C-alpha positions, -999 to +999 in steps of 0.1 A: +276-652+099+313-652+102+323-619+088+346-592+104+330-569+128+338-532+131+329-510+158+315-473+156+296-453+129+305-421+113+268-409+112+232-422+112+207-403+092+175-419+091+176-455+078+211-446+064+242-455+087+275-444+074+309-459+087+346-456+077+357-483+050+381-510+067+380-535+039+369-544+005+331-541+005+308-549-022+279-530-035+246-547-024+265-569+001+244-578+033+254-562+066+244-568+101+244-542+126+244-550+164+234-522+190+248-523+227+221-547+236+232-571+209+200-567+189+207-574+152+193-550+123+197-562+087+211-539+060+226-535+026+255-517+015+240-487-007+272-469-017+309-473-012+337-449-016+373-447-008+369-439+027+332-446+037+305-470+034+268-464+035+244-491+047+207-490+043+191-505+073+159-523+066+139-511+100+142-488+128+176-472+135+164-462+171+189-477+196+219-475+174+245-453+184+276-438+168+301-451+194+287-487+202+274-502+171+291-532+156+287-539+118+294-572+102+299-575+066+290-609+055+306-611+019+273-621+003+245-603-012+210-605+004+195-639-002+162-658+006+156-697+006+134-706-023+112-739-027+079-750-039+070-748+001+067-709-005+033-714-019+005-709+006+030-689+030+030-654+039+062-635+044+072-600+053+089-576+032+123-589+036+112-629+029+111-638+065+080-660+075+049-637+089+025-665+094+037-679+125+053-711+107+089-720+107+110-710+076+108-730+045+133-759+044+156-754+016+192-757+009+186-735-022+194-696-014+190-671-044+203-635-048+172-611-043+187-588-069+182-614-096+203-617-126+197-600-160+180-623-184+201-624-218+179-609-245+188-636-268+173-664-242+140-646-242+111-660-259+088-637-275+055-638-256+025-649-278+001-670-257-033-654-250-044-651-213-083-652-209-092-629-180-129-629-185-129-592-186-142-578-219-122-546-219-090-564-212-097-594-236-114-577-263-094-544-263-062-546-243-054-585-245-030-597-217-002-622-231+017-647-210+050-631-202+040-597-206+042-567-181+010-548-180+003-524-151-030-508-139-027-471-138-053-461-112-063-432-088-069-429-052-101-447-042-106-466-075-111-502-077-077-513-089-075-540-062-108-556-071-097-556-107-064-574-099-081-598-076-105-605-105-078-610-128-062-635-107-092-655-100-101-658-136-069-659-157-063-688-177-043-697-208-065-716-233-037-735-248-024-749-215-038-768-186-016-759-160-033-731-136-013-698-127+004-698-094+005-663-078+032-641-064+018-611-045+041-582-031+025-555-011+045-523-005+029-497+018-004-509+016-030-508+047-040-540+065-075-540+052-062-541+016-037-570+025-069-587+043-091-585+013-066-600-010-061-628+017-099-634+019-104-632-018-077-659-023-091-680+002-127-678-008-117-685-046-096-715-036-064-702-048-046-693-015-027-727-017-010-714-048+000-680-037+032-667-021+027-636-003+052-608+006+037-582+026+055-548+036+025-530+052+019-494+060+033-498+094+064-514+084+096-494+079+093-475+045+128-485+037+116-522+038+095-515+006+126-513-016+134-549-013+100-563-012+094-565-047+129-581-051+122-607-029+089-615-045+104-617-080+132-641-068+106-665-057+087-661-089+119-668-109+123-701-091+088-713-095+089-702-134+124-710-146+133-739-120+098-756-117+084-746-150+052-730-137+031-702-150+034-672-125+013-643-125+031-615-102+009-589-087+030-558-072+012-532-053+015-502-049+046-492-070+039-455-062+047-463-025+080-481-037+090-450-058+083-427-026+107-448-005+131-447-032+127-409-033+131-408+005+164-426+005+176-404-024+167-374-004+186-387+026+220-392+008+219-357-007+215-367-042+204-340-067+168-344-073+152-351-109+114-346-117+091-339-089+122-348-066+126-383-077+162-397-082+175-394-120+178-433-118+141-439-112+137-452-148+166-478-143+156-488-110+118-494-121+133-513-153+152-535-126+119-550-114+098-547-144+124-563-168+123-596-144+092-608-164+089-628-193+099-663-209+132-677-214+146-706-235+149-739-218+118-735-195+082-738-200+074-714-174+067-679-175+062-648-153+036-623-162+034-591-142+005-570-133+021-540-113-005-516-098+002-480-093-019-450-081-013-418-100-010-388-078-039-365-087-048-388-114-021-374-134-008-398-162+020-375-169+037-379-134+070-394-136+059-428-122+033-437-145+053-417-172+086-439-168+066-472-163+046-467-195+081-466-213+092-499-198+060-521-198+043-533-228+012-512-223-011-501-195-048-505-182-057-470-170-089-467-148-113-438-157-126-416-128-157-405-150-167-440-157-160-450-119-183-420-109-211-435-132-208-467-109-194-486-139-172-517-132-142-521-143-139-484-150-111-493-178-108-463-200-112-473-237-086-448-254-055-444-230-054-482-223-030-501-245-016-536-250+015-536-272+018-573-275-020-576-283-013-580-320+009-611-317-017-630-293-049-628-310-064-641-343-073-674-357-059-702-337-055-681-307-086-662-301-108-659-332-100-644-366-124-615-364-105-601-331-081-579-347-109-560-368-136-558-343-112-545-318-097-517-344-134-508-352-145-505-314-115-482-308-122-461-338-159-458-330-155-448-294-128-426-303-154-406-323-179-409-294-154-390-273-152-363-300-189-359-305-197-358-267-173-330-265-191-312-294-224-318-276-212-301-246-207-269-267-236-268-291-260-292-273-270-328-282-302-316-301-280-298-328-260-330-334-268-348-369-287-381-369-255-401-374-235-382-346-267-392-323-261-428-333-228-425-324-237-413-288-262-444-285-232-465-296-210-450-269-235-454-241-243-490-247-206-498-255-200-487-219-230-503-205-229-537-223-195-542-233-172-526-206-193-529-177-198-564-162-201-582-129-171-585-106-178-623-104-187-624-143-162-646-162-167-640-199-152-663-224-134-646-253-163-657-279-187-640-255-167-609-254-165-607-294-201-616-299-210-585-274-187-564-293-205-572-326-239-566-310-232-532-297-216-523-333-252-527-344-260-492-332-241-480-361-249-482-400-230-509-418-212-487-440-197-468-410-178-499-400-149-493-424-121-512-403-137-545-408-136-566-442-166-574-463-161-609-456-158-604-418-192-582-419-209-610-438-201-635-414-204-619-379-225-585-385-251-595-410-256-628-394-261-613-361-288-585-370-311-597-341-303-582-308-317-585-274-351-570-266-353-535-258-321-524-277-321-490-292-306-499-325-322-499-360-321-525-387-294-521-416-315-504-440-327-477-417-292-473-403-277-466-438-305-441-443-297-424-412-263-423-421-270-407-457-291-382-439-263-373-415-238-367-442-262-340-457-269-321-422-239-299-428-208-291-404-224-310-374-224-342-396-196-368-403-161-354-406-150-367-440-113-360-430 
């Protein structure tokens, strides 16, 4: 670097170094700080005023002194080299090699802050991604170019679920496989090792670029890690026309680092101490997903965030839900029943699902069976609450059939093996099978023609199932309507 050097700092507060402003300095500009022994620290201009400049130091500020620190402003934003050689490599949170090999050879450097995508240049996401997981493919479909976070809790199998998505995700209308950009922020080494070993055993490691800012790295480094990873993803997607799947874990650790910096700067806190700009800061990360005109590539994001105390109304999941196109919520109750994946049926949502399913994309009955499963499972939740008050023996026969449906839906549809890769046809067929627990006339969200094709022709089910035939179900439904207040709610 050839920028001017300035001696002395006004103050050092944690990872923030403040010095008097001596020249025009740009927000986000890269700064190099040298201590008395010549050791270099990398920083970024965080804030400027008429008299002072605040520099965010990526790393420890131990050894920096107020009198003998030399600061050099490079006149450029923070950049990383990009190239296809990033695949199969492991980098630290700042984009420097962490696998013992030399830096990638490239003359192309990209600003880690990226550039806003012109909304007019965006292509609406429509391509169905088959993950092989019924709770996602059938109920909360992932679309290429979508951002679909996983809302989880401490100790829940969100990492296993993300890893299964990485291993099994495929686009049915394209032959090119996904490449993966994996960014870790504040996770433990054993979690990072889990992903590395899983990628290696599944044969995808050569198609993965990893950016790791682990728990023992300076927390301030976590703020730049997802931006480095997304810069790499943008190059692979929009320059090399690849399908890129980005895994960001754990966004809660990222937000904690943001709150730490905000507190040090003395900013007025907002909800639960997080800065008021948390929404816009998260949007600057999430909105770097999608498809653009002029490129056949795409970026699909699956951020992972652990909800403090499983609170979905916490500011991090709350604001994330406003920015992203849905969410996959892991359910503690299903997890405690040893069900995998414990994806909650009702709070989970994919806002782009309707545009990526149906005839020519998945199957013509997908919309209707998904809607019917949601409606029936919603009623199961209501009846379970009622049963907890009055006892299951006081329920009508129809309500008991709904409880039987709910148990089978969780056991056969939601629950599957961690290595089980179901096709979309298998997922939908399982959905029709579990719906046979209910009388035919309870399937009011499905057209008659669809019922004739998929329900009536599939009345035989695996041995040992608890459902009755259509005639006895209809009789039970009629009896349930005559059982009084505990029967069907006609409203």
